[in-house]
C-alpha positions as CSV (number, residue, x, y, z in Angstrom):
1,X,-49.6,10.8,-37.6
2,X,-47.6,13.8,-36.6
3,X,-49.4,14.0,-33.4
4,X,-53.1,14.3,-32.7
5,X,-55.3,17.0,-31.1
6,X,-56.0,14.7,-28.2
7,X,-52.5,15.3,-26.8
8,X,-53.8,18.7,-25.6
9,X,-55.8,16.9,-22.9
10,X,-52.8,14.9,-21.6
11,X,-50.1,17.5,-21.9
12,X,-49.6,20.4,-19.5
13,X,-51.3,23.6,-20.7
14,X,-48.9,26.0,-19.0
15,X,-47.1,26.9,-22.2
16,X,-50.3,27.6,-24.0
17,X,-51.6,30.0,-21.3
18,X,-51.7,33.6,-22.6
19,X,-49.2,35.8,-20.7
20,X,-50.9,37.9,-18.0
21,X,-50.3,41.7,-18.4
22,X,-48.0,43.2,-15.9
23,X,-49.2,46.4,-14.0
24,X,-49.1,49.3,-16.4
25,X,-48.9,47.1,-19.5
26,X,-52.6,47.2,-20.3
27,X,-54.9,44.3,-21.1
28,X,-54.6,42.2,-24.3
29,X,-57.1,43.3,-26.9
30,X,-60.3,41.2,-27.3
31,X,-59.3,38.2,-25.2
32,X,-62.9,36.7,-25.4
33,X,-62.9,37.0,-29.1
34,X,-59.5,35.4,-29.4
35,X,-60.7,32.5,-27.3
36,X,-63.7,32.1,-29.6
37,X,-61.5,32.1,-32.6
38,X,-59.3,29.5,-30.9
39,X,-62.3,27.3,-30.2
40,X,-63.4,27.6,-33.8
41,X,-59.9,26.6,-35.0
42,X,-59.9,23.6,-32.6
43,X,-63.3,22.5,-34.1
44,X,-61.7,22.7,-37.5
45,X,-58.7,20.7,-36.3
46,X,-60.8,17.7,-35.1
47,X,-62.8,17.8,-38.4
48,X,-59.5,17.4,-40.4
49,X,-58.4,14.6,-38.1
50,X,-61.7,12.8,-38.6
51,X,-61.2,13.2,-42.3
52,X,-57.8,11.7,-42.0
53,X,-59.1,8.6,-40.4
54,X,-62.0,8.3,-42.8
55,X,-59.6,8.6,-45.8
56,X,-57.3,5.9,-44.3
57,X,-60.3,3.6,-43.8
58,X,-61.5,4.3,-47.4
59,X,-58.1,3.3,-48.7
60,X,-58.2,0.1,-46.7
61,X,-61.6,-0.7,-48.2
62,X,-60.0,-0.1,-51.7
63,X,-57.3,-2.7,-50.9
64,X,-54.4,-0.3,-50.3
65,X,-51.7,-1.6,-47.9
66,X,-51.8,0.3,-44.5
67,X,-48.0,0.7,-44.8
68,X,-48.4,2.5,-48.1
69,X,-51.0,4.8,-46.5
70,X,-48.5,5.4,-43.6
71,X,-45.8,6.3,-46.0
72,X,-47.9,8.8,-47.9
73,X,-49.1,10.3,-44.6
74,X,-45.5,11.1,-43.8
75,X,-44.3,12.0,-47.3
76,X,-47.1,14.5,-48.0
77,X,-46.7,16.0,-44.5
78,X,-42.9,16.4,-45.0
79,X,-43.3,18.0,-48.4
80,X,-45.7,20.6,-47.0
81,X,-44.0,21.3,-43.7
82,X,-40.5,21.5,-45.3
83,X,-41.7,24.6,-47.2
84,X,-41.8,26.5,-43.8
85,X,-39.4,24.4,-41.6
86,X,-36.1,23.6,-43.2
87,X,-32.4,24.3,-42.6
88,X,-32.6,27.4,-44.8
89,X,-35.6,29.1,-43.3
90,X,-34.9,27.8,-39.8
91,X,-31.1,27.6,-39.2
92,X,-30.0,24.8,-36.9
93,X,-33.4,23.1,-37.0
94,X,-31.7,19.7,-37.5
95,X,-29.5,20.2,-34.3
96,X,-30.9,18.2,-31.4
97,X,-29.6,17.7,-27.9
98,X,-31.3,14.4,-27.5
99,X,-31.0,12.4,-30.7
100,X,-31.7,9.1,-29.1
101,X,-35.0,10.4,-27.6
102,X,-35.9,11.9,-30.9
103,X,-35.5,8.5,-32.6
104,X,-37.5,6.8,-29.9
105,X,-40.3,9.4,-30.2
106,X,-40.4,9.0,-34.0
107,X,-40.6,5.2,-33.7
108,X,-43.5,5.5,-31.3
109,X,-45.3,7.9,-33.6
110,X,-44.7,5.6,-36.6
111,X,-46.0,2.6,-34.6
112,X,-49.1,4.6,-33.5
113,X,-49.8,5.6,-37.1
114,X,-49.3,2.2,-38.6
115,X,-51.3,0.3,-35.9
116,X,-54.2,2.8,-36.2
117,X,-54.4,2.4,-40.0
118,X,-54.4,-1.4,-39.6
119,X,-57.2,-1.2,-37.0
120,X,-59.2,1.0,-39.3
121,X,-59.4,-1.8,-41.9
122,X,-61.7,-3.7,-39.6
123,X,-63.1,-1.4,-36.9
124,X,-65.5,1.5,-37.0
125,X,-64.1,5.0,-36.9
126,X,-66.0,5.6,-33.6
127,X,-64.5,2.4,-32.0
128,X,-60.8,3.3,-32.8
129,X,-61.3,6.9,-31.7
130,X,-63.0,5.9,-28.5
131,X,-60.0,3.7,-27.6
132,X,-57.6,6.5,-28.6
133,X,-59.3,8.8,-26.1
134,X,-57.8,6.6,-23.4
135,X,-54.4,7.9,-24.3
136,X,-54.6,10.9,-21.8
137,X,-55.6,8.5,-19.1
138,X,-52.6,6.3,-19.9
139,X,-50.3,9.4,-19.8
140,X,-51.7,10.4,-16.4
141,X,-51.0,6.9,-15.2
142,X,-47.5,6.7,-16.6
143,X,-46.5,10.3,-15.8
144,X,-45.8,9.3,-12.2
145,X,-43.0,6.6,-12.7
146,X,-41.7,8.2,-15.9
147,X,-41.9,11.9,-15.2
148,X,-42.4,12.1,-11.5
149,X,-45.8,13.7,-11.9
150,X,-47.9,11.5,-9.5
151,X,-51.7,11.7,-9.6
152,X,-54.0,12.2,-6.6
153,X,-56.3,9.4,-5.4
154,X,-59.2,11.2,-7.2
155,X,-57.3,11.3,-10.5
156,X,-56.3,7.7,-10.1
157,X,-60.0,6.8,-9.6
158,X,-60.9,8.7,-12.7
159,X,-58.2,6.9,-14.7
160,X,-59.6,3.5,-13.4
161,X,-63.1,4.5,-14.5
162,X,-61.8,5.6,-17.9
163,X,-60.1,2.2,-18.5
164,X,-63.4,0.6,-17.5
165,X,-64.9,2.4,-20.4
166,X,-62.3,0.9,-22.7
167,X,-63.2,-2.5,-21.4
168,X,-66.9,-1.8,-22.2
169,X,-65.9,-1.0,-25.8
170,X,-63.5,-4.0,-26.2
171,X,-65.6,-6.4,-24.2
172,X,-62.9,-9.0,-23.6
173,X,-64.2,-12.5,-23.0
174,X,-67.6,-11.7,-24.7
175,X,-67.6,-13.4,-28.1
176,X,-64.6,-13.4,-30.3
177,X,-62.1,-10.5,-29.8
178,X,-61.1,-9.2,-33.2
179,X,-57.3,-8.9,-33.6
180,X,-57.8,-5.3,-34.8
181,X,-58.8,-4.3,-31.3
182,X,-55.3,-5.2,-30.2
183,X,-53.9,-3.0,-32.9
184,X,-56.1,-0.2,-31.7
185,X,-54.9,-0.7,-28.1
186,X,-51.3,-0.8,-29.3
187,X,-51.9,2.5,-31.1
188,X,-53.2,4.0,-27.9
189,X,-50.3,2.9,-25.9
190,X,-47.7,4.0,-28.5
191,X,-49.4,7.4,-28.6
192,X,-49.4,7.8,-24.9
193,X,-45.7,7.1,-24.7
194,X,-45.2,9.4,-27.7
195,X,-46.8,12.2,-25.7
196,X,-44.6,11.5,-22.7
197,X,-41.4,11.6,-24.8
198,X,-42.6,14.8,-26.5
199,X,-42.9,16.4,-23.0
200,X,-39.4,15.3,-22.1
201,X,-38.0,16.7,-25.4
202,X,-39.7,20.0,-24.8
203,X,-37.0,20.7,-22.2
204,X,-34.1,20.2,-24.7
205,X,-35.3,20.8,-28.3
206,X,-37.5,23.4,-30.0
207,X,-40.9,22.5,-31.5
208,X,-39.5,23.1,-35.0
209,X,-36.7,20.6,-34.4
210,X,-39.1,18.0,-33.0
211,X,-41.4,18.4,-36.0
212,X,-38.5,18.2,-38.4
213,X,-37.4,14.8,-37.0
214,X,-40.9,13.4,-36.8
215,X,-41.6,13.7,-40.5
216,X,-38.1,12.8,-41.8
217,X,-37.9,9.8,-39.5
218,X,-41.2,8.4,-40.8
219,X,-40.1,8.7,-44.4
220,X,-36.7,7.2,-43.6
221,X,-38.3,4.2,-41.9
222,X,-40.7,3.6,-44.7
223,X,-38.5,4.2,-47.7
224,X,-36.6,0.9,-47.6
225,X,-39.9,-1.0,-47.5
226,X,-41.4,0.6,-50.6
227,X,-40.0,-1.9,-53.1
228,X,-41.9,-4.6,-51.3
229,X,-45.1,-2.9,-50.4
230,X,-45.7,-0.3,-53.1
231,X,-48.3,-1.0,-55.7
232,X,-49.4,1.5,-58.4
233,X,-52.7,3.2,-57.3
234,X,-55.5,1.8,-59.5
235,X,-57.3,5.0,-60.0
236,X,-57.3,8.8,-59.4
237,X,-59.5,8.2,-56.4
238,X,-56.8,6.2,-54.7
239,X,-54.2,8.9,-55.5
240,X,-56.6,11.6,-54.1
241,X,-57.2,9.7,-50.9
242,X,-53.5,9.0,-50.4
243,X,-52.8,12.8,-50.7
244,X,-55.8,13.6,-48.5
245,X,-54.3,11.5,-45.7
246,X,-51.2,13.7,-45.6
247,X,-53.1,16.9,-46.3
248,X,-55.7,16.4,-43.6
249,X,-53.1,15.6,-41.0
250,X,-50.9,18.6,-41.9
251,X,-53.8,21.0,-42.0
252,X,-55.1,19.6,-38.7
253,X,-51.9,20.3,-37.0
254,X,-51.5,23.7,-38.5
255,X,-54.9,24.7,-37.1
256,X,-54.0,23.1,-33.8
257,X,-51.0,25.4,-33.5
258,X,-53.1,28.4,-34.4
259,X,-55.8,27.5,-31.9
260,X,-53.3,27.2,-29.0
261,X,-51.8,30.6,-29.9
262,X,-55.2,32.1,-29.3
263,X,-56.7,30.2,-26.3
264,X,-55.4,28.2,-23.3
265,X,-55.3,24.4,-23.7
266,X,-57.7,23.9,-20.8
267,X,-60.3,26.0,-22.8
268,X,-59.7,24.1,-26.1
269,X,-59.4,20.5,-24.7
270,X,-63.1,19.8,-24.2
271,X,-63.7,20.5,-27.9
272,X,-61.3,17.8,-28.9
273,X,-64.0,15.3,-28.0
274,X,-66.3,16.7,-30.8
275,X,-64.1,14.6,-33.1
276,X,-66.2,11.6,-31.9
277,X,-69.3,13.3,-33.4
278,X,-67.6,13.8,-36.8
279,X,-66.3,10.2,-36.7
280,X,-69.8,8.8,-36.1
281,X,-71.2,11.0,-38.9
282,X,-68.5,10.2,-41.4
283,X,-68.7,6.5,-40.5
284,X,-72.4,6.4,-41.1
285,X,-72.4,8.5,-44.3
286,X,-69.4,6.8,-46.0
287,X,-69.4,3.3,-44.6
288,X,-72.9,2.8,-43.2
289,X,-71.5,2.1,-39.7
290,X,-73.7,2.6,-36.7
291,X,-71.9,2.4,-33.3
292,X,-73.4,-0.3,-31.0
293,X,-74.6,0.4,-27.5
294,X,-71.3,-0.8,-26.0
295,X,-69.2,1.6,-28.1
296,X,-71.5,4.5,-27.2
297,X,-71.5,3.6,-23.5
298,X,-67.8,3.0,-23.3
299,X,-67.0,6.2,-25.2
300,X,-69.2,8.2,-22.8
301,X,-67.3,6.8,-19.8
302,X,-63.9,7.5,-21.4
303,X,-64.8,11.1,-22.4
304,X,-66.3,11.8,-18.9
305,X,-63.1,10.5,-17.2
306,X,-61.0,12.7,-19.5
307,X,-63.1,15.8,-18.8
308,X,-62.8,15.1,-15.1
309,X,-59.0,14.9,-15.3
310,X,-59.0,18.1,-17.2
311,X,-61.2,19.8,-14.5
312,X,-58.9,18.5,-11.8
313,X,-55.8,19.9,-13.7
314,X,-57.6,23.3,-14.0
315,X,-58.3,23.4,-10.3
316,X,-54.7,22.4,-9.5
317,X,-53.3,25.3,-11.7
318,X,-55.7,27.8,-10.1
319,X,-54.5,26.8,-6.6
320,X,-50.9,27.1,-7.7
321,X,-49.3,30.2,-6.1
322,X,-48.5,33.0,-8.6
323,X,-44.8,33.1,-9.7
């Protein structure tokens, strides 16, 4: 995946805040309407991301290797994005000041994508997404030692409660723990580290450069494996789903960028959690999956912890003295 909308919860929203008008400049036109448009775009974003996961799970049910799905996720995305972001339309887009960090970030993103697709073969959409929602909590926990952004005791308590929600979903020691749960947890950890490396890269490279390396690195990593993993799709449905995985991901990120251009991240972030509703609905309609009480309870705890962290971040920004 070239990122997921949930990153908006974990990453600082300062860059997404609309610029305040200076005295005499006037007030931006229709700010409330712009925010509503941004919220609508964010709701469309999470719908596409839910469609991405549902397509990947459908491919797994049809016997497609998750690594093939991962390759198509990157290949379709690169083909679409390269129309707008390439060395011709965006000069020096391939020039990076932190090549090593770009490679590490790409590897983390690749690991997150592949582990998520493997987990979707065996777990419900709601289960994998609920565990994924712990990524912002992990970022808040790791931001101290890795970024120097230490959390307050209240935030640390919220992080602890959030991880308790993950334990409710996973229920270690109760029955047999499916190995796919470990893949889902690995996906969450890789994605949290991916968010942190993305934040570090923001100080050195442009967004276009980072996007450029994300897609190309995924294709470069997967291409040598194709002779061993590729099998000819058995039907047009498989081809359509393989293309849908890349299309849904690319469209989701396009809407995500448009949403953040119209509304602050702290306004948009709560609507990211509506993806859980779409995942439950698609899981029931397509696969007949009904989340059990542990998944519902754990997801509620994780979401509540994430919203609390978001509220604390909002209060912290409001108390910050104006520049």
